[in-house]
C-alpha positions in Angstrom: 50.5 -79.4 38.5 50.2 -77.0 41.5 52.9 -76.6 44.0 52.6 -74.9 47.3 55.1 -72.2 48.3 57.6 -73.4 51.0 60.9 -72.0 52.4 64.3 -73.4 51.3 65.7 -76.1 53.6 68.9 -74.0 54.6 70.6 -70.7 54.1 73.0 -72.2 51.6 70.1 -72.7 49.1 69.8 -68.9 49.0 73.2 -68.4 47.1 72.1 -70.1 43.9 69.1 -68.0 43.1 67.3 -71.4 42.0 64.0 -72.8 43.3 63.9 -76.3 44.7 61.5 -79.2 44.2 61.4 -82.7 45.4 62.9 -85.2 42.6 59.6 -87.1 42.4 57.7 -83.8 41.5 60.4 -83.0 38.9 59.9 -86.4 37.3 56.2 -86.0 37.4 56.4 -82.6 35.7 58.3 -84.1 32.8 61.7 -83.0 34.1 60.9 -79.2 34.1 63.9 -77.0 34.2 62.3 -73.6 34.4 59.2 -72.2 36.3 57.4 -68.8 35.7 56.4 -67.4 39.1 54.0 -64.3 38.5 56.2 -63.3 35.6 59.7 -63.9 37.2 61.7 -66.8 35.6 63.6 -69.3 37.9 65.7 -72.3 37.3 64.6 -75.6 39.1 66.9 -77.7 41.1 66.1 -81.0 42.9 66.4 -81.5 46.7 65.1 -84.4 48.6 64.8 -82.2 51.7 61.9 -80.4 50.0 58.4 -81.9 50.7 56.6 -83.3 47.8 54.0 -81.0 46.4 55.8 -77.9 47.4 58.2 -75.3 45.7 60.9 -74.1 47.9 61.8 -70.4 47.5 64.2 -68.1 49.6 62.8 -65.0 51.3 64.1 -62.6 48.5 62.5 -64.6 45.9 59.2 -64.7 47.7 59.2 -61.0 48.3 60.2 -60.3 44.6 57.4 -62.4 43.3 54.8 -61.3 46.0 54.1 -64.7 47.5 54.1 -66.1 51.0 54.3 -69.4 52.8 51.6 -68.4 55.3 48.7 -67.5 53.0 48.8 -70.8 51.2 50.0 -69.4 47.8 50.8 -72.0 45.1 52.3 -72.1 41.7 51.1 -73.9 38.5 53.8 -75.9 36.8 52.7 -77.0 33.2 53.8 -80.4 32.1 57.4 -80.3 31.0 57.8 -76.9 32.6 58.2 -73.7 30.6 60.3 -73.1 27.6 62.1 -69.8 28.1 62.7 -67.5 24.9 65.9 -67.8 23.0 67.0 -64.4 24.3 70.2 -63.0 25.9 70.8 -60.0 28.2 72.8 -57.6 26.2 73.4 -55.2 29.2 72.0 -54.5 32.5 72.5 -52.2 35.5 72.5 -54.1 38.8 71.6 -52.0 41.8 73.3 -53.2 45.0 72.4 -52.9 48.6 72.7 -55.0 51.8 70.4 -57.8 52.4 69.9 -56.5 55.9 68.1 -53.2 55.5 69.5 -51.6 58.5 73.2 -52.2 57.4 75.1 -49.3 55.9 78.5 -48.8 54.4 81.2 -51.1 53.2 82.9 -51.6 49.8 82.6 -53.7 46.7 85.3 -54.4 44.1 83.2 -54.0 41.0 85.5 -56.0 38.6 85.6 -58.9 41.1 81.9 -58.7 41.8 81.1 -58.8 38.0 83.3 -61.8 37.4 81.9 -63.7 40.3 78.2 -62.7 39.3 78.6 -63.8 35.8 80.3 -67.0 36.6 77.7 -68.0 39.4 74.5 -67.0 37.5 75.5 -67.8 33.9 72.6 -69.4 32.0 69.9 -68.3 34.4 67.2 -66.1 33.1 66.3 -62.7 34.5 64.0 -59.8 33.9 63.8 -56.1 34.9 63.0 -55.7 38.5 64.1 -59.2 39.6 66.1 -59.3 42.9 68.5 -62.0 44.1 71.0 -62.6 46.9 74.7 -62.4 46.1 77.2 -63.9 48.7 80.8 -63.9 47.7 83.4 -66.1 49.1 85.7 -64.6 51.6 83.4 -61.5 51.8 81.9 -60.2 55.0 78.9 -58.7 53.1 75.7 -60.2 51.8 74.4 -58.1 48.8 70.9 -57.8 47.5 71.1 -57.3 43.7 68.2 -55.9 41.6 68.2 -55.9 37.8 67.3 -52.5 36.3 67.6 -51.0 32.8 68.0 -54.4 31.2 68.4 -54.6 27.5 67.4 -58.0 26.0 68.1 -59.2 22.4 66.0 -62.2 21.0 67.3 -64.3 18.2 64.0 -65.1 16.8 61.2 -62.6 18.0 58.6 -60.7 16.1 58.1 -57.0 16.8 54.9 -57.8 18.5 56.4 -60.4 20.9 59.5 -58.9 22.4 60.9 -61.0 25.2 60.9 -59.7 28.7 63.3 -62.5 29.9 66.8 -63.1 28.9 69.6 -65.4 29.8 72.8 -64.1 31.6 75.8 -65.0 29.5 79.6 -64.3 29.3 79.0 -61.5 26.8 76.5 -59.6 29.0 77.6 -56.1 29.9 77.1 -55.9 33.6 77.1 -52.5 35.3 77.0 -52.3 39.1 75.5 -49.3 41.0 75.3 -49.2 44.8 72.1 -47.5 46.0 72.3 -44.2 47.8 70.7 -45.4 50.9 73.3 -48.5 51.3 76.2 -46.1 51.5 78.3 -48.8 49.8 81.5 -47.5 48.2 82.4 -49.0 44.7 86.0 -49.5 44.0 87.9 -50.8 40.9 85.2 -49.6 38.7 85.8 -50.3 34.9 86.1 -47.3 32.7 83.1 -48.6 30.5 80.8 -48.5 33.6 82.0 -45.2 34.7 81.2 -43.8 31.3 77.9 -45.5 30.9 76.7 -44.3 34.3 78.0 -40.7 33.8 75.1 -38.3 34.3 74.0 -36.3 31.3 75.1 -32.9 32.6 73.4 -30.3 30.2 69.9 -30.5 29.1 68.6 -29.0 25.8 68.1 -25.3 26.1 67.5 -22.1 24.1 68.9 -18.9 25.5 65.9 -16.7 24.4 63.5 -19.1 26.1 65.6 -19.0 29.1 65.2 -15.2 29.1 69.0 -14.5 28.5 69.6 -12.0 25.7 72.8 -10.4 24.5 75.0 -12.8 26.3 75.5 -15.8 23.8 79.3 -15.3 23.5 79.6 -15.0 27.3 77.4 -18.0 27.8 79.4 -20.1 25.4 82.6 -19.2 27.1 81.4 -20.4 30.4 80.4 -23.8 28.9 83.6 -24.1 27.0 85.8 -23.6 29.9 83.7 -24.9 32.8 81.5 -27.7 31.4 83.2 -29.2 28.2 85.5 -31.4 30.2 82.5 -32.7 32.3 80.5 -33.7 29.2 83.3 -36.0 27.8 83.5 -39.6 29.1 85.3 -39.7 32.6 87.6 -42.4 31.5 88.9 -40.4 28.5 89.3 -37.2 30.6 91.1 -39.2 33.3 93.6 -40.7 30.8 94.4 -37.2 29.5 95.0 -36.1 33.2 92.6 -33.1 32.7 91.2 -31.5 35.8 87.8 -29.9 35.7 87.3 -26.2 36.4 86.0 -25.8 39.9 85.2 -22.0 39.9 83.7 -19.5 37.4 83.8 -15.8 38.3 81.3 -13.5 36.5 82.1 -9.8 36.9 80.9 -6.7 35.2 78.7 -3.6 35.8 75.5 -3.9 37.8 72.3 -5.0 35.9 74.2 -6.9 33.1 72.9 -10.4 33.7 75.4 -12.0 36.0 72.9 -13.3 38.5 70.5 -14.4 35.6 73.2 -16.4 34.0 74.2 -18.1 37.4 70.5 -18.9 38.0 69.8 -20.3 34.6 72.9 -22.5 34.6 71.4 -24.2 37.7 68.2 -24.8 35.7 69.8 -26.4 32.7 72.3 -28.6 34.6 71.4 -32.0 35.8 73.0 -31.5 39.0 72.2 -31.5 42.6 69.8 -28.6 43.7 72.1 -25.5 43.6 73.0 -23.7 46.8 72.7 -20.0 46.5 74.6 -17.9 49.1 73.8 -14.2 49.2 77.1 -12.7 50.1 77.1 -11.5 53.7 74.6 -14.1 55.0 77.6 -16.5 55.4 78.9 -14.4 58.3 77.8 -15.3 61.9 78.1 -13.3 65.0 79.4 -16.4 67.0 83.1 -17.3 67.0 83.7 -20.0 64.5 80.2 -19.8 63.2 81.2 -18.2 59.8 83.8 -20.8 59.0 81.3 -23.6 60.0 78.7 -22.1 57.6 81.4 -22.3 54.7 82.0 -26.0 55.7 78.3 -26.7 55.6 78.2 -25.6 52.0 80.5 -28.4 51.0 79.2 -31.1 53.3 76.9 -32.9 50.9 79.5 -32.9 48.2 82.2 -34.3 50.5 79.8 -37.1 51.7 78.9 -38.1 48.1 82.4 -38.0 46.9 83.5 -40.3 49.8 80.6 -42.7 48.9 80.5 -42.7 45.1 84.0 -41.3 44.0 84.1 -40.4 40.3 80.3 -41.4 40.0 79.3 -38.6 42.3 76.9 -36.0 40.8 77.9 -32.4 40.3 77.1 -30.0 43.2 76.6 -26.4 42.3 77.2 -23.6 44.8 76.3 -20.0 43.7 77.9 -16.9 45.5 76.1 -13.6 44.9 78.1 -10.5 46.0 81.2 -12.5 46.0 83.4 -9.5 47.0 81.7 -9.4 50.3 82.8 -13.0 51.2 86.4 -13.1 49.7 87.9 -9.7 50.4 91.7 -9.2 50.3 93.2 -10.8 53.2 94.7 -8.2 55.7 92.5 -5.4 54.3 90.1 -5.5 57.2 91.6 -4.5 60.5 88.7 -5.3 62.9 90.7 -7.5 65.2 88.8 -10.7 64.6 90.2 -11.9 61.2 86.8 -13.4 60.3 87.2 -12.2 56.6 90.6 -13.8 56.4 89.3 -17.1 57.9 86.5 -17.2 55.3 89.0 -16.9 52.5 91.2 -19.6 54.0 88.4 -22.0 54.7 87.2 -21.6 51.1 90.6 -22.1 49.7 91.1 -25.3 51.6 87.8 -26.6 50.5 88.3 -25.8 46.8 92.0 -26.7 46.5 93.2 -28.1 49.7 94.8 -31.6 50.6 91.5 -33.4 50.1 90.0 -31.2 47.4 86.6 -32.0 45.9 86.2 -32.7 42.2 82.4 -32.9 42.3 81.7 -29.2 42.9 81.4 -26.2 40.7 81.4 -22.8 42.3 80.0 -19.6 40.5 80.8 -16.2 42.0 79.3 -12.9 40.9 80.6 -9.5 41.5 80.9 -5.9 40.1 84.1 -5.3 42.2 86.6 -7.9 41.0 89.5 -5.7 42.4 88.3 -6.3 46.0 88.7 -10.1 45.8 91.7 -11.8 47.2 94.1 -12.7 44.5 94.7 -16.3 45.8 91.1 -17.1 45.2 91.4 -16.2 41.6 94.3 -18.3 40.5 94.1 -21.4 38.3 92.6 -24.4 40.2 90.2 -22.2 42.1 88.1 -19.5 40.5 90.1 -19.8 37.2 87.4 -19.0 34.8 86.9 -15.3 34.7 84.1 -14.0 32.4 83.3 -10.3 32.0 79.5 -9.8 31.6 79.6 -6.4 29.9 77.1 -4.0 28.4 75.3 -5.6 25.4 75.9 -4.5 21.9 73.1 -3.6 19.5 72.4 -7.1 18.4 72.1 -8.0 22.2 69.8 -5.2 22.9 67.5 -6.3 20.2 67.4 -9.8 21.8 66.8 -8.3 25.3 63.9 -6.2 24.0 62.5 -9.2 22.3 62.5 -11.1 25.5 60.9 -8.4 27.5 58.4 -7.5 25.0 57.3 -11.1 24.3 54.2 -10.9 26.4 52.8 -7.7 24.8 53.9 -9.0 21.3 52.2 -12.2 21.6 49.0 -10.7 22.9 48.9 -8.0 20.2 49.4 -5.1 22.7 52.4 -3.7 20.9 51.6 -1.1 18.1 53.0 -1.7 14.7 55.1 1.4 14.9 57.3 0.0 17.5 60.5 -1.1 15.9 62.8 -3.1 18.3 65.8 -2.4 16.2 65.3 1.3 16.3 64.9 1.1 20.1 68.2 -0.8 20.3 69.9 1.9 18.5 68.6 4.5 20.9 69.6 2.7 24.0 73.4 2.6 23.7 75.1 1.5 26.9 71.9 0.5 28.5 72.3 -2.7 30.6 69.8 -5.7 30.4 68.1 -4.3 33.7 67.8 -0.8 32.3 66.2 -2.1 29.1 63.8 -4.2 31.2 63.1 -0.9 33.0 62.4 0.9 29.7 59.8 -1.8 28.7 58.1 -1.6 32.1 58.1 2.4 31.9 56.6 2.2 28.4 53.9 -0.1 29.6 53.1 2.0 32.6 52.9 5.0 30.3 50.3 3.1 28.2 48.4 2.0 31.5 48.4 5.7 32.6 46.6 6.9 29.5 43.6 4.6 30.2 43.3 5.4 33.8 40.9 8.2 34.9 42.3 9.4 38.1 39.1 11.3 38.9 37.1 8.0 38.5 39.6 5.3 39.2 36.9 2.7 40.0 35.5 2.8 36.4 35.9 -0.4 34.3 38.9 -0.2 32.0 38.5 -1.3 28.5 41.8 -3.4 28.2 41.0 -4.2 24.5 42.0 -0.6 23.7 45.4 -0.8 25.5 48.3 -0.5 23.0 51.9 0.3 23.8 53.1 2.8 21.1 56.3 4.1 19.9 55.8 7.4 21.8 55.4 5.3 25.0 58.9 3.9 24.4 60.4 7.2 23.6 59.1 8.7 26.8 60.4 5.7 28.7 63.9 6.1 27.2 63.9 9.8 28.3 62.9 8.7 31.8 65.4 5.8 32.3 69.0 7.1 32.0 71.8 4.5 31.8 74.4 4.4 34.5 77.1 4.3 31.8 75.4 6.8 29.4 76.2 10.4 28.4 76.5 13.1 30.9 73.9 15.4 29.2 73.0 17.4 32.2 76.6 18.5 32.9 77.2 19.1 29.3 74.1 21.1 28.7 74.8 23.0 31.9 78.0 24.5 30.4 76.4 25.2 27.0 73.1 26.5 28.5 73.1 29.4 26.0 73.9 27.1 23.1 77.0 27.2 20.8 77.1 30.4 18.7 79.2 30.3 15.4 81.3 33.4 15.5 82.9 33.3 12.1 86.1 31.6 10.7 87.7 31.2 14.2 84.9 29.0 15.3 84.8 27.1 11.9 88.4 26.2 12.5 87.8 24.9 16.0 84.6 23.0 14.9 86.5 21.4 12.1 89.3 20.3 14.4 86.7 18.8 16.8 85.2 16.7 14.0 88.6 15.6 12.9 89.5 14.4 16.3 86.4 12.3 16.6 86.8 10.9 13.1 90.5 10.0 13.6 89.7 8.1 16.8 86.6 6.4 15.5 88.2 5.2 12.3 91.7 4.9 13.1 92.8 1.2 13.5 95.9 2.0 15.4 94.5 4.8 17.6 93.1 3.4 20.8 93.0 6.7 22.8 93.3 10.3 22.0 93.9 13.0 24.7 92.9 16.6 23.7 94.1 19.5 25.7 91.9 22.7 25.2 93.9 25.8 26.3 93.1 29.5 26.3 92.6 32.5 28.6 89.9 32.6 31.3 86.3 33.2 29.9 87.2 32.1 26.2 84.6 29.2 26.3 87.0 26.1 26.9 84.5 24.2 29.0 81.8 24.9 26.3 84.0 23.6 23.5 85.0 20.5 25.6 81.2 19.7 26.1 80.6 20.4 22.4 83.3 18.0 21.5 82.0 15.3 23.9 78.5 15.5 22.5 79.5 15.8 18.9 81.3 12.6 19.2 78.1 10.8 19.9 80.0 8.3 22.1 77.6 6.2 24.3 79.7 7.0 27.4 80.5 10.6 28.5 81.8 11.6 31.8 82.2 15.2 32.8 84.5 15.7 35.7 84.8 19.2 37.2 85.8 20.5 40.6 82.0 21.3 41.1 81.4 17.6 41.7 84.4 17.1 44.0 83.8 19.9 46.5 84.0 18.5 50.1 86.0 15.5 49.1 89.6 14.7 50.3 92.5 14.1 48.0 92.1 10.3 48.2 88.4 10.4 47.6 88.9 12.6 44.6 91.6 10.2 43.3 89.2 7.3 43.7 86.4 9.1 41.9 88.5 10.0 38.9 89.9 6.4 38.8 86.4 4.9 38.8 85.4 7.3 35.9 88.1 5.7 33.9 87.3 2.2 34.9 83.7 2.7 33.9 84.8 4.2 30.6 86.7 1.0 29.7 83.3 -0.9 30.0 82.1 1.0 26.9 83.3 0.5 23.5 83.5 4.3 22.9 84.0 6.8 25.6 84.7 10.3 26.4 86.0 11.7 29.7 86.1 15.6 30.1 88.5 17.0 32.8 87.4 20.4 33.1 89.8 23.0 34.7 92.7 20.8 35.4 94.3 23.5 37.7 91.3 23.3 39.9 91.3 19.4 39.8 94.8 19.3 41.2 94.0 22.1 43.7 96.8 24.4 42.2 97.1 27.8 44.1 99.4 30.7 42.8 100.2 31.5 46.5 103.2 29.3 47.1 102.6 27.3 44.0 100.7 24.6 46.1 99.1 21.6 44.4 97.9 18.1 45.2 100.6 15.5 44.2 98.2 12.6 44.7 95.7 14.2 42.2 98.5 15.1 39.8 100.0 11.6 39.8 96.5 10.2 39.3 95.9 12.1 36.2 99.4 11.5 34.8 98.8 7.9 35.1 95.3 7.6 34.0 95.4 9.9 30.9 98.5 8.0 29.6 97.1 4.5 30.3 95.8 2.8 27.1 92.3 1.3 27.2 91.7 -2.4 26.9 91.9 -4.0 23.5 88.8 -3.2 21.5 87.9 -0.1 23.4 88.4 3.5 22.4 88.8 6.5 24.7 88.9 10.2 24.2 90.2 12.3 27.2 89.5 16.1 26.9 91.2 18.5 29.3 90.9 22.2 29.8 93.3 24.7 31.4 93.8 28.4 31.5 97.3 28.0 32.9 99.2 26.1 30.2 102.5 27.2 31.4 102.0 25.8 34.9 100.5 22.6 33.5 103.6 22.2 31.4 106.0 22.7 34.3 104.0 19.9 36.1 104.5 17.7 33.0 100.8 17.3 32.7 100.6 18.7 29.1 102.9 15.9 28.0 100.1 13.4 28.6 97.9 14.9 25.9 98.2 14.0 22.3 96.9 17.2 20.7 96.3 20.8 21.6 93.4 22.9 20.7 93.7 26.5 21.5 90.6 28.8 22.0 91.3 32.4 20.9 89.8 35.6 22.2 87.4 37.4 19.9 88.0 40.3 17.7 85.5 43.1 16.9 84.5 41.3 13.6 83.0 38.6 15.6 80.5 40.9 17.4 77.8 41.1 14.7 77.8 37.3 14.2 77.4 36.7 18.0 74.5 39.2 18.2 72.8 37.6 15.3 73.2 34.2 16.9 71.6 35.3 20.1 67.7 34.9 19.9 65.8 38.2 20.3 68.9 40.4 20.0 69.7 42.9 17.2 71.4 46.3 16.8 68.9 49.2 16.6 70.4 50.6 13.6 73.4 49.8 11.2 75.2 52.9 12.6 74.9 51.5 16.0 76.4 48.3 14.7 79.4 50.0 13.2 80.0 52.2 16.2 79.8 49.1 18.6 82.3 47.2 16.4 84.7 50.0 16.6 84.2 50.5 20.4 84.6 46.8 21.3 87.9 46.2 23.3 90.4 44.0 21.5 90.8 40.3 22.3 87.7 39.7 24.4 86.7 36.4 25.8 83.3 34.9 24.6 81.9 34.9 28.3 82.8 38.6 28.9 81.4 39.5 25.5 78.2 37.7 26.1 77.7 39.5 29.4 78.3 42.9 27.8 75.8 42.1 25.0 73.1 41.1 27.7 73.8 44.3 29.7 73.7 46.5 26.5 70.3 45.0 25.4 67.5 47.4 25.9 63.7 46.5 26.0 61.3 44.6 28.1 60.2 42.1 25.3 62.4 39.1 25.6 61.7 38.3 21.9 62.9 41.7 20.6 65.7 43.6 22.5 67.9 46.0 20.8 71.5 47.3 21.3 72.5 50.9 20.9 76.0 52.4 20.8 75.3 54.2 24.1 74.1 51.1 26.0 76.9 49.1 24.6 79.5 51.6 25.7 78.0 51.9 29.2 78.1 48.0 29.4 81.7 48.1 28.6 82.3 50.7 31.3 80.3 48.8 33.9 82.3 45.6 33.4 85.6 47.4 33.7 86.8 46.8 30.2 87.7 50.4 29.7 
């Protein structure tokens, strides 16, 4: 039997989701109860107002099945109708929108809707993609419901004959989800539905494939504190009254991977497209424009939370150079108050009266001290993760990531050992290690380029990055938090000359200081004061101690570096040196010539109290847990430093003595190209040497006494030595 498609007699027929036939046609078909219209199942009801030979469908049904009343479409109804499978709908997601496409907004009580829907359409068959009209009593809205993600269970079905239809029953789990374009707000949503529709927040990922090395612990800390509560079912978190973390602050030295972590978090989260704010670009020259830019960042999150509530997706906002946006309120006195307004606007959006629960903010800075304290308290940017310098294992990971291309293409020589490179790059940041790899590759390229004939074809098959290329690159790339080799070499330019038992004692004490600090479990810091008369080699011993320690961070502070600065600027430079030292596990700070650092003058006993107080506080301050710091100071005015209470800050003293005559032969022997002309000259020079002479003055006398044009072979006679003593005013 073929039936022509027709419209239903009235709007009331739309509410049942059934199709209608004339009773005579139903009888003729063998009392058919169900019909298959292009794959969609419908229940049949009788209505005498339907013309014989026609099948009455409402507009939603016709659109769903792809049939019309104007084109003469018809449906074949077999004798007895169709027999639907013995299958039930286990669960389904019903997408909801208004029947009128132009209508927006409104609310739906989900529990009421599910109860009404199940009662009204129980026993009817449905399939995925099927649409129907839902009109509740005492409701001003007419909803269009569409079955999606429908799970059907058959009582008798083979694996090759899985049913696509299922009957709606009282046990069917029905989840209601308004579409985005409808702007319908779901209320009274059951916990089961909230949990089932919760977005999977985190995708499967591998840190090394993401290009993140040496930050496994920091990455884990961010996820534990910022994302763990968002992964659990929302209903469970709500029962515990747990609030999600809204802000994460990543801070640390430049080049350690703060921006990289934030960018990769955006890639592995199933969230809205992250908004990235580059610090100062928030500011606007027009009045109120800056605050408006801050509000725009949260506009989409506010709209979605208002429409979807707890089912809203996560919005990620990333702030680079966060200290430029949230400076301490009251610190800027430009008369506009824009910086203060930005902080206030941000505070109100994060944790105001109508705060958002669907946003996560990530801020990055290397100046945490500049950020307003209110923005850092719990409920705002409460998760503070320090992204520090990578350890040796982390450096191996970073080298592995940045050498992946040359390793996989067999361009890296077999003599390159990443573990060895990691040991040689202490205190290198991730960016600096990347620079080392780039420099090594450029060294390789340079070997294969003929600058006289640059247009010649290069045989790239011969290109090979060797261990020597990496060693040269490490020499070229110096870490920002590395050793002050240039300053230390400058004060030990002539090298360290062992001058007998006196030097052996000094050298042994230096080694002991380093060993005690390195191995002592209860010693976090050690302050060594090197004292002695002017010219006895205190600065050289301090540099020798710093380099002998082999600590990755060495900072040499002398008045040479501070000439031209005011007291406050000098104080800030010294404070920054200590702050930087705390970022390394082992550090040495050399404070050369303390009396010059505090601007001491004998005339009137004048000194800088600001610099004195800075040193008193910083030398005594213990480093953070797990860090070890050695402070080495030198002074020629021990009594003055003692009267200023500066000597009390130092744990141990190391006195550098002046030299006696027995040291002269040893020093001449240690100087390359120097010797006494005869043994008699040596004895006479030893006898003629003034008592208690400083090493610097003695070296000057020896240089002046040396005779000869050949630098490799210069001799000292008694006469030249005696003349040199007279010239220097020592006799």
